[in-house]
Structures are given as structure tokens and as C-alpha cells.
C-alpha positions as CSV (number, residue, x, y, z in Angstrom):
1,X,1.4,20.9,-147.8
2,X,4.4,22.1,-145.9
3,X,6.1,23.1,-149.2
4,X,3.0,25.0,-150.3
5,X,2.9,26.8,-147.0
6,X,6.5,27.8,-147.2
7,X,5.9,29.2,-150.8
8,X,2.9,31.2,-149.6
9,X,5.0,32.7,-146.8
10,X,8.0,33.5,-149.0
11,X,6.1,34.9,-152.0
12,X,2.9,36.4,-150.4
13,X,3.8,36.8,-146.8
14,X,0.8,34.8,-145.5
15,X,1.9,32.0,-143.1
16,X,0.3,28.6,-142.5
17,X,-1.5,28.8,-145.9
18,X,-1.9,25.6,-147.9
19,X,-3.8,27.0,-150.9
20,X,-6.1,29.7,-152.3
21,X,-9.7,28.7,-153.3
22,X,-12.2,30.4,-155.6
23,X,-14.7,29.6,-158.4
24,X,-14.8,30.5,-162.1
25,X,-17.8,30.4,-164.3
26,X,-17.3,28.5,-167.6
27,X,-19.7,29.9,-170.2
28,X,-21.9,27.5,-172.1
29,X,-24.9,27.6,-174.4
30,X,-28.1,26.9,-172.5
31,X,-28.6,23.1,-172.4
32,X,-32.1,22.1,-173.7
33,X,-34.9,21.6,-171.1
34,X,-32.8,22.8,-168.2
35,X,-34.7,26.0,-167.4
36,X,-32.6,28.3,-165.3
37,X,-30.4,25.6,-163.6
38,X,-27.3,26.7,-165.4
39,X,-28.1,30.5,-165.4
40,X,-25.9,32.7,-163.2
41,X,-27.8,35.8,-162.2
42,X,-24.5,37.3,-161.1
43,X,-22.6,36.7,-164.4
44,X,-25.8,37.0,-166.5
45,X,-25.0,34.0,-168.6
46,X,-25.3,30.2,-168.6
47,X,-22.4,28.4,-167.1
48,X,-20.9,25.5,-165.1
49,X,-18.6,26.2,-162.2
50,X,-15.0,25.4,-161.9
51,X,-14.1,25.5,-158.2
52,X,-10.4,25.1,-157.6
53,X,-7.5,25.5,-155.2
54,X,-4.0,26.4,-156.2
55,X,-0.5,26.7,-154.7
56,X,1.6,29.8,-154.5
57,X,3.1,29.3,-157.9
58,X,-0.2,29.3,-159.9
59,X,-0.6,25.5,-160.2
60,X,-3.9,23.8,-159.4
61,X,-3.9,21.4,-156.5
62,X,-7.6,20.5,-156.5
63,X,-10.6,21.1,-158.9
64,X,-14.3,20.4,-158.8
65,X,-16.0,21.0,-162.2
66,X,-19.6,20.7,-163.4
67,X,-21.9,22.3,-160.8
68,X,-24.8,24.5,-162.0
69,X,-24.0,28.1,-162.7
70,X,-26.9,29.1,-160.6
71,X,-25.1,27.9,-157.4
72,X,-22.8,30.1,-155.3
73,X,-19.2,29.3,-154.7
74,X,-19.9,28.6,-151.1
75,X,-22.7,26.2,-152.0
76,X,-20.5,24.3,-154.4
77,X,-17.8,24.1,-151.7
78,X,-20.2,22.8,-149.1
79,X,-21.4,20.1,-151.4
80,X,-18.0,19.0,-152.7
81,X,-16.4,15.9,-151.3
82,X,-13.2,17.8,-150.5
83,X,-15.1,20.5,-148.6
84,X,-17.0,17.9,-146.6
85,X,-13.8,16.0,-145.8
86,X,-12.2,19.2,-144.4
87,X,-15.3,20.0,-142.4
88,X,-15.2,16.4,-141.0
89,X,-11.5,16.7,-140.2
90,X,-10.7,13.9,-142.6
91,X,-7.8,15.7,-144.3
92,X,-4.3,15.2,-143.0
93,X,-3.2,18.8,-142.4
94,X,0.2,19.5,-140.9
95,X,0.2,20.1,-137.1
96,X,-0.5,23.8,-136.1
97,X,2.6,26.0,-136.3
98,X,3.8,29.2,-134.7
99,X,3.4,32.4,-136.8
100,X,6.7,34.0,-137.8
101,X,8.2,36.1,-135.1
102,X,5.5,35.2,-132.5
103,X,4.6,32.4,-130.1
104,X,1.0,32.3,-131.5
105,X,0.2,28.8,-132.7
106,X,-2.4,28.5,-135.5
107,X,-3.6,25.7,-137.8
108,X,-2.9,25.5,-141.5
109,X,-5.7,26.9,-143.7
110,X,-6.9,27.7,-147.1
111,X,-7.8,31.3,-148.0
112,X,-10.9,32.4,-149.8
113,X,-13.3,35.3,-150.1
114,X,-16.6,36.2,-148.3
115,X,-18.6,33.6,-150.3
116,X,-16.9,30.8,-148.3
117,X,-17.7,29.8,-144.7
118,X,-15.2,30.6,-141.9
119,X,-13.7,27.4,-140.4
120,X,-10.6,26.0,-138.7
121,X,-9.0,25.3,-142.0
122,X,-10.7,28.1,-144.0
123,X,-9.8,31.8,-143.6
124,X,-11.9,34.6,-145.1
125,X,-11.6,38.4,-144.8
126,X,-13.1,40.5,-142.0
127,X,-16.3,42.2,-143.2
128,X,-16.0,46.0,-143.3
129,X,-19.1,46.1,-141.0
130,X,-17.2,44.2,-138.3
131,X,-17.8,46.0,-135.1
132,X,-14.1,46.7,-134.2
133,X,-12.8,46.9,-137.8
134,X,-9.5,48.7,-137.4
135,X,-5.8,48.7,-138.3
136,X,-5.2,45.1,-137.4
137,X,-8.2,43.9,-139.4
138,X,-7.2,46.0,-142.3
139,X,-3.7,44.6,-142.4
140,X,-5.1,41.0,-142.1
141,X,-7.5,41.6,-145.0
142,X,-4.7,43.0,-147.1
143,X,-2.4,40.0,-146.4
144,X,-5.2,37.6,-147.1
145,X,-6.2,39.3,-150.3
146,X,-2.6,39.0,-151.5
147,X,-2.7,35.3,-150.9
148,X,-6.2,34.9,-152.3
149,X,-5.3,36.8,-155.6
150,X,-3.1,33.8,-156.5
151,X,-6.1,31.7,-157.5
152,X,-7.7,34.6,-159.5
153,X,-4.3,35.0,-161.3
154,X,-4.2,31.3,-162.0
155,X,-7.6,31.5,-163.7
156,X,-6.3,34.5,-165.6
157,X,-3.2,32.6,-166.8
158,X,-5.3,29.6,-167.9
159,X,-7.9,31.8,-169.8
160,X,-5.1,33.8,-171.5
161,X,-3.6,30.5,-172.9
162,X,-6.8,28.7,-173.7
163,X,-9.0,31.4,-175.1
164,X,-11.8,29.0,-175.7
165,X,-12.7,29.7,-172.1
166,X,-13.5,33.3,-173.1
167,X,-16.6,32.4,-175.1
168,X,-19.6,30.2,-174.8
169,X,-18.8,26.5,-175.3
170,X,-21.1,24.9,-177.8
171,X,-21.3,21.4,-176.2
172,X,-23.0,19.6,-173.5
173,X,-22.2,20.3,-169.8
174,X,-20.5,16.8,-169.6
175,X,-18.3,17.5,-172.6
176,X,-17.5,21.0,-171.2
177,X,-16.5,19.4,-167.9
178,X,-14.0,17.1,-169.8
179,X,-12.6,20.0,-171.7
180,X,-12.0,22.0,-168.5
181,X,-10.3,19.1,-166.8
182,X,-8.0,18.6,-169.7
183,X,-7.1,22.3,-169.8
184,X,-6.3,22.2,-166.0
185,X,-3.9,19.3,-166.6
186,X,-2.2,21.1,-169.5
187,X,-2.0,24.3,-167.5
188,X,-0.2,22.5,-164.7
189,X,2.1,20.8,-167.1
190,X,3.2,24.1,-168.7
191,X,3.6,25.9,-165.4
192,X,5.9,23.2,-164.1
193,X,7.8,23.0,-167.5
194,X,8.4,26.8,-167.6
195,X,9.6,26.9,-164.0
196,X,12.1,24.1,-164.6
197,X,13.4,25.6,-167.9
198,X,13.6,29.3,-167.2
199,X,11.7,30.5,-164.1
200,X,9.8,33.8,-164.5
201,X,10.7,34.1,-168.2
202,X,8.0,32.1,-169.9
203,X,5.4,33.6,-172.3
204,X,3.1,34.4,-169.4
205,X,5.7,36.5,-167.4
206,X,4.4,39.8,-168.6
207,X,0.9,39.0,-167.4
208,X,2.3,38.0,-164.0
209,X,4.5,41.1,-163.7
210,X,1.5,43.4,-164.5
211,X,-0.9,41.8,-162.1
212,X,1.7,41.6,-159.2
213,X,2.9,45.1,-159.7
214,X,-0.7,46.3,-159.6
215,X,-1.0,44.5,-156.3
216,X,2.2,46.2,-155.0
217,X,0.8,49.6,-155.9
218,X,-2.4,49.1,-154.0
219,X,-3.3,52.0,-151.8
220,X,-3.7,49.5,-148.9
221,X,0.0,48.8,-149.1
222,X,0.6,52.4,-147.9
223,X,-1.7,51.7,-144.9
224,X,0.3,48.5,-144.2
225,X,3.7,50.2,-144.2
226,X,2.4,53.1,-142.1
227,X,1.0,50.8,-139.4
228,X,2.1,51.6,-135.9
229,X,1.7,49.6,-132.7
230,X,2.2,45.9,-132.3
231,X,4.8,45.0,-135.0
232,X,3.9,41.3,-134.8
233,X,0.7,42.2,-136.8
234,X,2.9,42.7,-139.8
235,X,4.6,39.3,-139.5
236,X,7.4,39.9,-142.0
237,X,8.4,42.7,-144.4
238,X,6.6,42.6,-147.8
239,X,9.8,42.2,-149.7
240,X,10.1,42.2,-153.5
241,X,7.1,41.1,-155.5
242,X,9.0,39.4,-158.2
243,X,12.0,37.2,-157.2
244,X,15.3,38.5,-158.5
């Protein structure tokens, strides 16, 4: 976990982060006699859910596959063995650590979106309706979104390689679950292989450059750089998006 945290700090300027978590709907044909169990009103299709965590280098570190598409990401997380273990403090997280440039000591956490519950080891963004939403909250949300985008990009890399995930799978939910688990393993294998052979020059490099440059050009970056007041809010300079 310490290495993952160092990578998130160096690449995405979010300290004490041990992973980004999100869900992805895997489209399937409606299984017989299941009614609307697998139907996602949000995605407007039948699906099972792949809930996953990843490190700062687009590699999966944990997956949960097979829940009904009608469930929310937060509901799947709450019912997962990993989510329940974190809630019960059964996971061996590193000891809390000082934030860079400050004497503030905070625990190590995962980052996620508003669908997930806030917890000691789970950080989510401030709601825009938060009563004192200001510069500090805006900067925090931007930093968290940079770190959280890593899991979305990981899903994007996986789908761009295995395009079977871009259409409805014509098999049972159980078979779909096995297919997705196999793809996750192959994805990690290729990401490690490319990093070891020629970092940042694999066939997926153009996709990564595009999405990360898009993040760099976000209008909220301007707000971040123009921030005045307590400089500890900014933690460290953003630095280059793509390592040289």
C-alpha cells in the first residue's frame, strides 16, 4: 500500500491514497425469468456490475464482479466482503501519515465519487451544496477528481483493448463474470509488461496522453493555480502530467 500511495502522490498529487474505486456496467442480454433485476435505469440496459479498485498506474488491485445492474455502486460496495472488512477495520492499512509540507496527520484512504459513503478510509468529494463550499473545498474536489479519474481511465483502457465489453454479451451472468475476471487478469499482465519493456510507449499511450492532457486543461486547474491564502491547501505543485 505504501508504494501505491507514493505513486498517487507523485503522479496525481493526492497524498495518503491507496487506490481509486468505481463501478462499470457490463452489458448483457436480459437473462430469462429475471424481470428487472439486471436492468439499470441509469444506463438503460441490462448489465452486471464490475466494481474495482486500481493503483496509480492503471492496474486493478481489487475487483468484485456479478452484482445486479439495478444496484448502485454504493450498494454493491456496502455488500462486498472488502467494503465490509474496511468498515470493520479488518484491513491492515499503513499507520496515518503527515500530509506533505504540513504537520497534519491523516489516515490512508481510497478515493471515490458521491455514490460511495464517506468513511475513515474512504474519501469522496464535497457536495456543491455544502454550506461553506469555497476555495479550499474546490481545490480538494479537483485533487480528488484527478486521483479518482485513474479508475475511469483504467476501465477505458480495458474496454479499448477488449471491445467485447462495448456490446451486449450473449451469455449467462455467470459466464459473463468469468469473462470479465479473465479480462481483468490479462489487462494487468499487459500493463505490467508494457511498463517493464518501454514505459509510456505502449499501444495505449495515445489514449493516456489524450485523457491526461484533457485533465490538465480543465478550467478548474486555473482556479487551483490562482488560489491565494493558505498555501498548504495546495500540498505540492501539479508538475508535469506525463513523466519525461
